[in-house]
N, C-alpha and C positions, 0 to 999 in steps of 0.2 A: 648558422648562429643560433637560429630562433630554436631548433633541434636540440643543442648543446644548453642553451639556457633551459628549455622543457625539462632536458633529462636530469641536469642538476637539481632540479626543484622535485623531480621525480623521486629522486635517491632519497631528498631530505624528508619526503612525505611518508615514504615505505620504512624509513628507519626510526622515526618517530613516532614514540608511544606514551600513550596516557597513563600518568602515574596516578592509582584511584582505589579507591576501596573495591572489594571484591563484590559489594552485591550489586549490580544493575540497578539499582534504584537509587545510588549514591555514585555518581562517576565522576565527584569535582575532583581534580589534582591535587594532591597534597604536597609532591615533590616533583622535583624532573629531574629525571637520572639520563645521561648520557646513552649514546647506543652502543660506544665500546665495551660498558658496565652492565647492558641489558641482558635480554635473554638467558640468564644463569640461574635462576632459582625459577622454584613454583609459583612464588608470587608475582614475580617478572611476566610470567606467560599468563595466567590468570589477569594482570593488567592490561596486557597485548590483547587477549581474547575480549576484554570488556570494549576497550577501544574500535574493536573489529565491527562491535555490534551498531555502534552510532550511525554507519550508512543508511541503517533501517528505517530511522530519523526522516532524511531525505526522499527516501522511496515514498514513505508514509506521505508527507508534505505535497511531494510533485505527484503523487498518483492522485490527489484530489482533483488536481487539475488535466493531467494526461488518461485516467483512467476513468474517475465518476464522471467529471465534465465533457469527456469525451463519449459518454453513453449518452441515452435518452434520458436517465434519470433526473438530472439536473441541467440548470442552464446559469446563467451569472445576470447581474444588472448591470445594465450600460451605462456608462461614466464618462460623461463628455468632460470632464475638468481634466482629464490626463489623456489623452488618446495616445501618443505617441507610447509610455510605458504599457497602456491598455492593449496595445495592437501585439507587444510580445508575450502578455498572458492570452490573449485570444487565437491566437493560430491555431493552436493546439485543439480547442476546442470545436474551431469550425472547420477544420479539415484545410487550413490554407499552409500547411508546414513547406517550410521551406528552407534550404541548409544554408542560405545567406542570409537568414534572419535569426536571430540567436532566441532563441525560445526562452521564456524566463524560469521555466521548469524542466525541459528536457536536457539540454547541455548540463546542468549542474547533477542532476540524476545519473548522466552516462558518467562523468568523469569522479563524483564521490563513490560511485558502486565501484568503479575500477581501482582506485585508489583504496578500497577496505578490500578488496581480493588482494592488492599489493602486501598490502600489513598480514594476510593471512598466509600468503605464499613464504612469506617471511617467517611466522610463527612455524610452519610444517616443516621450513628447512631448518630453522636454528634448533629446532626440539631435537632432531637428530643427533645434533653435535653437544647436546647438555646433557648433564650428569644427572636427572632429577629421575625419579624410579619410572620403572615401566608404566605403573598402573597410574602414575601422574601424567607420563606423557599419552597413556590413551585416553584419558579425560578431556585432556587439551586437543588431542588431535580432532575427537571425534566431534566437539563444538566446531573446530576451525573447519573441518571437511563439509557438516552443515552448511555453516554460515556461506561458504564458497560455492555450493551448490545452490543455493538459495540466490545468492548474488549474480551466479551466472544465469539460471531461470529467469530472474527479474529480465538481465540484457537481452535473451535470446526472442523471449516475448516482446520485447517492446524495439529491437533493434535486426533482429534476426541472426545473420551470420557475422557475428562480432569476432574480434581478434580473442583465441583461446591463449591467456596469460597462465600458465601452473608452476612457474618457478620465480623465485625471488631475483628480482632484476639488479643486476651486477654490470652490465656491459648496455651501452645504446642499442645494440642488437637486439638485445632481449626487450627492451621498451618499445619497438615500432614492430610489430608482427602484421601479417596479414589477416586479413579474413579466415575464418576455420569456416566449416560447411554446418550446416545446421544438424546434420547426424553426427559429427563428432563432438558437437557441444553437448547435445543430450546423451550420448555414449558417457562423457564426462561427467556431467551431472548426475546421471544414475548412479556411476562408479564412486562419485563422493559421498552419496546419500548412505549406500551400502556400507561405506569405508565408516560413515559416521556410527552406523548402528553396528556394526561390528566391533568398533572400539569402545562400545557401553553407554552409547546414550541411556540415561536414565529414565525411568517410568515416572510419571509425576503422580508421587503418593499421597502427599499432602499439598492442604490449601491455605492460603496464598502460596502461590510458587514463585521462586526466586526472577523469574523471566528469562532464563536460560532456556537454551534448546532442550528439548526432550525427545524421547523416542515417539511420542506421539505425534511432535511435529515434525521431526522426520518422515515418520510415513504418510502425512498427510501432505507433505511437500511430494514424498515420491509418488503416490496416487495423483497429484495435479499433474506431474510430469509424464506419467504413463498416460494421461487420458489429453492432453496437449501435444505431444510430437506428432510429427506428420503420420508414423504409422502407429496408430492407437493400439495399446495392448490394454483392454478392459478387465481381462479377467484378472490378471496380475494387481492392477488398481484396487478390483474388489478383495482382493485379499489382504492389501494393506489396510482399507478402510474396516474391514470386519475387525481387524485387530484393535483398531482404535476403540471399538465399541466394546472391545472386553477388558479397557483400561478403567482408569477410575474417573472417565468425564461422565458428569452430568448436565442436562439442562437446569438453568436455576429457574424457580416457579414463576418469576415474571420477566418479561423480556427487558422492561427498561432497568432492571436491577444490575443486567450484565454491563453495563456501561457507566455505572454509577463509581467514580475515582474511590471510593470506600471498598468496595470490590475488585478492586485489581487483580489481575491473576487468579480469577476464582475456577470454580471447577467446570465451569463451561471452556474456559479460555485454554486453547493450544498453544497459541503463540500469539503475544503482540508487542507492540513497542513500547518500550517504557519510558516515560516523563515523570518529571518532578517538580509540582510549583515551587518558585524557592529564586535564590540570588545566584545558584552554580551554574546558569546556562544549561540546565537539563531540562526545562520547562517547554511546554506545547503550546501553541497557539492557534489553534485551527478554530476554535470557538468564535475567535474576533475574525477572522475573514469570512466564517458562514453566517454572521449577525450581516441585517443588511448596514449600509452606511449609517450612520446615526450619530444624531448632534447630542445626543443626551447618553453615553454609554453608561454613565454610573446607572442608570435607573436599569438597565437590562442585564450588567455585569458586576456593579456593586462598586468601581472605581472608575474614575473618568481617566479617560485615555482616546485619543482621536483615533478613528477608523475610518476617516472620511476621503484621504489621501489616495494615491494609486498604489496598488499592491494590497488593499487593506479589505474593507469590508465588501458585501453582495455579491462573492463566488457561493460556487455549490447549492444553487436556490433551486429546489425541489421545483418540478415543473407541475404545472396543473393536471396534465395527463398522470404524472406519476402518481398524485394525491386519488384522483377520480381510480385508478386500478386496483387499490386496497378493495379488498371483499368486504363487506359489510360486516362489522363486528370484528375487524381484525386489531387486534390491541396494539399492533405494531405502527399503526398509524400515527395515534396521538404519543406514542411514546420515541417516535423518529423523527417528527415533524410538525413544527409550532406556526403559528402565525403574529405577527406582531402588527400592532395597529397604532396609527397614529395621524401627525400631520406631516405629508410627504408632497416634495416636488417630482415623487416619478424616480429619484436616481438617490434622494436622501431623507432619513424619518424623525423625526423627533418622538420616539415611540411615549405611547401612553398605556399599552396594556399588551399582554402577551396571552394569547388564548390557544384554546385547543383546535386542531385545522379539521378534526372529524365533525362534519355538520355545519363548519363556519358560516356565515353571511357577512358580509361586508357592512360595515355601519354607514349610514349615508353622511355624505362630507370629511369620510377619514380614508387614508391611502392605508396599504397593507403591504406586508411583505410576507412571502413564506421564509422559513428558515429551519435549517436541521437541527434539531432538538438534541439527538443523541449523547452528543459531545457539549452540551450547555450545562454545566452545573455551577450557577453563582451563588453566593458572591465571592467574587475574586478579590485579592488584596492588591495586585500589582497589574497594570496594563500590560498586555499581549502575554501575560504569563499565566498559565493554567496546568494543572495536572495530569489533565487527563491522557490515561494511555490511547494507542491506536491499534485495534484488533487486526490482526494477518490471518490467523485461524479460529475458528471456534468449533467447540461440538457440533452445532446445529448446522455447521456448514459440510462437516464431516458425514451427518446423517443424508443431509442433501445430495452430496458428491454422490456418495453411497447409491442413493437412489437414483442419480442420473447414471450411474454406471452400471447399475442393474437392467433399467430400461434401455438401455443401449444393445444390452446384451440379449433383449427378449425376456426380461425375466420380471415383468412389471408386477409381477404379485408379490414377490420376494422384495420389492421396494416396497411397498405400502407402509410396513410397520414403520420403515424409517422416515418418510416423508410425513406419515401421520403423527408422529411424535412432536415435529415441529409445528404442524397446525395444530393440535391441540393447544400446546403451550400458547397459542396465538388468538385461543377461543376462537377457532373455525372448526366445522363439520370434517369429519373424518373422511375422503375419499374410498370408494371402492372398486377405482382403477384408476392408474396411475399411465399419463402420457409424458413424454419428453415437453411438451407444452405447460405442462403442471408442474414438474418438475422446474423448469426456467422460470416460469412463473412465481414459485414458493422461494426461488433463490434469489429472484429482483426483490422481493420484498422482505426477506429474514437479511438479507447480508446488505440493503439498502446503503449505501453512502460509506462503504468502507471498500471501496477501490475494487469491488470485483466485476461491476457489471461489464465494463468493455472486453475484459479478457474473456467473461464468459460468453460472451456474444460470439466473439471470435471463436473460440474452442467448440462454439456448438453451431457455427457456420451460419450465423444470425446477421453479422454485423452488419454488412452491405445494404441489405434489404432494410434491417431496422433502422439502420441509422441514414439511410435515405430518405424514407421516410417522415423520419422525426425531423431532418434538415426542411423537407417542404412545407412542414406547420411551422416550424421557427420562424420563417422566411414569410409566412404570412402573416405572424405575430409582431413579427421586428421588421419594420420594412429601411432599418439602418444595416441589415445583414448583407455584405458584399455579395454578389450575383455569382460568383465561382464558389463560395461559400458551399461547404456539403457535397463536393465532387468527390464522392465517395468509391474511389477504385480497388482493385485488391490489392496494388501495392500499399496503400495507405492503410493498412491492418497492421504495419511496423512503420516506427519514424525515421527519418532520413540521419544520417551522420552530418554534425553539425560541420560546415567548413573550416572551421579552425583545427577541427580535428584531422580531416583530411590534407591541411598543409603541415602539421606535424608529424604525420603517420603517412610518408607518401607509399607504403605498402599494401594503405586502407583501400578500398575500392568503395564506391557508394552504392547504397540499394537503389536495385531496379526501380525505375519511374521519376526519381528524384534527379 
C-alpha cells in the first residue's frame, strides 16, 4: 500500500511543472497549466527547464551541513534549548550517520534531487514527441542533459551506487530500480555532459549572465568528474579546464566583490544558484543561519526576526584553526569571515559591534562569535529573506582545479601561472614551485564556505586523516561531543540510504558499513 501511495505521489510530482517567466531570476508562477496541455510549445519546455533548476537550491542549503560542516572549515554553536531537533542537524557533522535517524538535510537532498531528475527525464522524453523546431529541441536538451549529469554527480559523490533512473516514470516498476554501479553512473554522467555540449550549450559572452547552464559550466563539471571517478583521467580534465581559460571568464579585481549581490552572475561566475529577495518564494536564507543566535537581529540584518529557535542561527561557524590557517596578508580572510562582539551566554548573543577577524583581540567582558561574512549583505527588508546567490563553479576554482590536475600529472611548472593568478588577487606572494599541499591549501581558502571542502578532501585522499585529526581537536574543545563522534572510516565517505527509502524501494541495497 505504501508503495502505491508513494508511486501516485511520484507521478504527480514529475508531471507537475512550474509556469514562470523565462528568466531564472524570476521564477514566480503566473498561471497553472494541466499536464495534458503541457509540453507542447517552446515556452512550455522553457518553463519546465526552469523548474528543474530548483533542485540546486536544496543542494546549496543541504551542502552547508553535509559538505562544509562535515569538513574542518567550520563547526557550529551548541544550543541547549532544543536537543531533539539539533540531534537531527548534528549527526552528519559529527559522523554519526544512522539510517534510522532522519537527517535534517540528507534525506531531503536525496529526494529533491531525484524529483528534479524525474522532471528532466520527462522533458527529454516529451521533447522528442513535440513539434518544436530542431534548434529549439537542441537548446532544451542541452540544458536538461547538463542538469541531469550535475544531479547524478551530486548523488554518486554523496551516496555512491544509487539507482540510475533515465526514463520518464510511467509504471511502478520504473519507479523502484536497484542500485546501479559506480562505473555505470559515471559513464552516464560523462555521456550526458558530452550530449549537452554537442547540443550546443552556449559560451558566456556577456555579463551578467542569465544563470542558465553554459559551455563553461559543462566543461567544469566534466573536469570534476574526470578527476573524481575511481579511475581518474587527468589528461582529459586538463583539456576541459584549458578550454575554460580561453573563454570570457576573468577574476574580479577584489575578492569580496565576487559575492556582492549587485554582481550576480559576473565574469568570474561559471555557475551559481539563483535567488531573489522578495515575496515570490525565491529568496535565500543562509545568511540568517550563519550569523550566531542573536537577541537583536535588527542590529545585524536591518530587520527584526527571530533566529534563536531550533534550525536557526549558529551554523557553519568558522573554526579558530581555519582562521589561523590563512597566510598573513591574505585579503580573503576579512572578506570571508567576521566577528560579532557583544553580551553573550555562550549560545546566544546581544550584538554590539561587527569587527574584522584579522588581528582581532577579544574585548574584556565581552562575548564573541565568528561568522561567515561573504554571504552577509545587510540591510535586508524581511526576516529570513535575502537575495544572495550561492556559487557552484567560479573561474578561480577552475584555475585551481587545473593546477591540481597538472601537479597530479607531474607538470608542476605548468601549474604555476594558474595558481599564482589566484594568489595575486588575494594579495599573496607568488610561488616559485607548487605541490599538491599548496594547491589544497589554496583551494581551502579561495573556495571557503562554498561547500567544496569535504568533496575536495575525498577526491585528494585526505578525508579520513584530516577529519580524524579535526575530530580529536573538537572533542578537546567541546566536552559535550559524544565519545563515538568522528569515528571516520572509509565507508563514511558516503552517506547511508535512509530507512524510509529502503522500505519504499525493496530493490535498493544499503551502502556497506551502515
